[in-house]
C-alpha positions in Angstrom: 3.3 -15.1 -5.9 3.0 -14.6 -9.6 -0.7 -14.3 -10.9 -1.7 -16.8 -13.5 -2.2 -15.5 -17.1 -5.9 -15.9 -17.0 -6.2 -14.0 -13.7 -4.1 -11.0 -15.2 -6.4 -11.1 -18.3 -9.3 -10.8 -16.3 -7.9 -8.0 -14.1 -6.9 -6.1 -17.4 -10.5 -6.7 -18.6 -11.8 -5.0 -15.3 -9.4 -2.1 -15.6 -10.6 -1.6 -19.3 -14.3 -1.6 -18.3 -13.6 0.5 -15.1 -14.7 4.2 -15.3 -11.3 5.5 -14.0 -12.1 8.9 -15.2 -15.2 8.9 -12.9 -13.0 7.7 -9.9 -10.3 10.4 -10.4 -13.0 13.1 -10.9 -14.4 12.0 -7.6 -11.3 12.8 -5.7 -11.1 16.1 -3.7 -8.1 18.2 -2.9 -8.3 16.9 0.6 -8.2 13.4 -0.4 -4.6 13.8 -1.5 -1.5 13.4 0.7 0.5 16.2 -0.9 2.0 18.3 1.8 0.3 16.3 4.6 3.0 13.5 5.4 5.5 15.7 7.0 2.8 16.6 9.6 2.3 13.2 10.8 3.3 13.0 14.5 2.4 9.5 15.6 4.5 6.4 15.3 4.0 5.4 11.7 5.1 2.2 9.7 4.7 2.0 6.1 4.0 -1.6 5.3 4.2 -2.8 1.8 3.8 -6.2 0.0 7.3 -7.3 -1.3 5.5 -8.7 -4.4 3.2 -5.9 -5.1 3.1 -5.7 -8.9 0.6 -2.8 -9.1 2.6 0.0 -7.3 6.3 0.1 -7.2 7.9 0.0 -3.8 9.8 3.3 -4.8 6.3 4.9 -4.4 6.0 3.5 -0.8 9.6 4.3 0.0 9.1 7.8 -1.1 5.9 8.1 1.2 7.9 6.9 4.2 10.8 9.2 3.6 8.3 12.2 4.0 6.9 10.9 7.4 9.1 12.0 10.2 10.4 9.1 12.3 8.6 6.5 10.3 9.6 2.9 9.7 9.5 0.9 6.4 8.7 -2.8 6.3 8.1 -5.1 3.6 5.9 -8.1 3.9 7.7 -11.0 2.1 5.4 -13.0 -0.3 2.6 -10.5 0.0 1.2 -8.3 -3.0 -0.8 -5.3 -3.1 -3.2 -6.0 -0.3 -1.2 -7.4 2.5 -3.9 -7.1 5.1 -5.9 -9.6 3.1 -3.1 -11.6 1.7 -1.0 -12.1 4.8 -3.0 -10.9 7.8 -0.7 -12.8 10.2 2.3 -10.7 9.2 0.3 -7.5 9.3 -0.8 -8.1 12.8 2.7 -9.0 13.8 4.0 -5.8 12.3 1.4 -3.7 14.2 2.1 -5.6 17.4 5.8 -4.8 16.9 5.1 -1.1 16.2 2.9 -0.6 19.3 5.2 -2.8 21.5 2.9 -5.7 22.0 4.8 -8.6 21.5 
C-alpha cells in the first residue's frame, strides 16, 4: 500500500539524519554477495514484496538469475519487509518451497 505523505516525510528525515557513511564503511568484503550467488547449491527462492518502493524488483530478479535453479516469487501487497508485513504469505512460500503443504 502507498505510504502516507507524513510517514514518507518521517522516513526521509530518518535517512537524512542516518550516518550512512558509517554503515557503508562497516561493511566488510565478506559481507558482499559479489561472486557468491552462483555457488549456492540449496533450493532457493527469492521472495520480493511486489509493493517494495525502496529497492526495485529488477535488483531481486538479477540476484535470482545468478542463483542456480532458484525461484522468483513476488508477494502481492507487500513492501520492503514481507516477513513483517505479510508473514502468512512468507510462511506459505517457505512451506511450498520445502514441500510442506
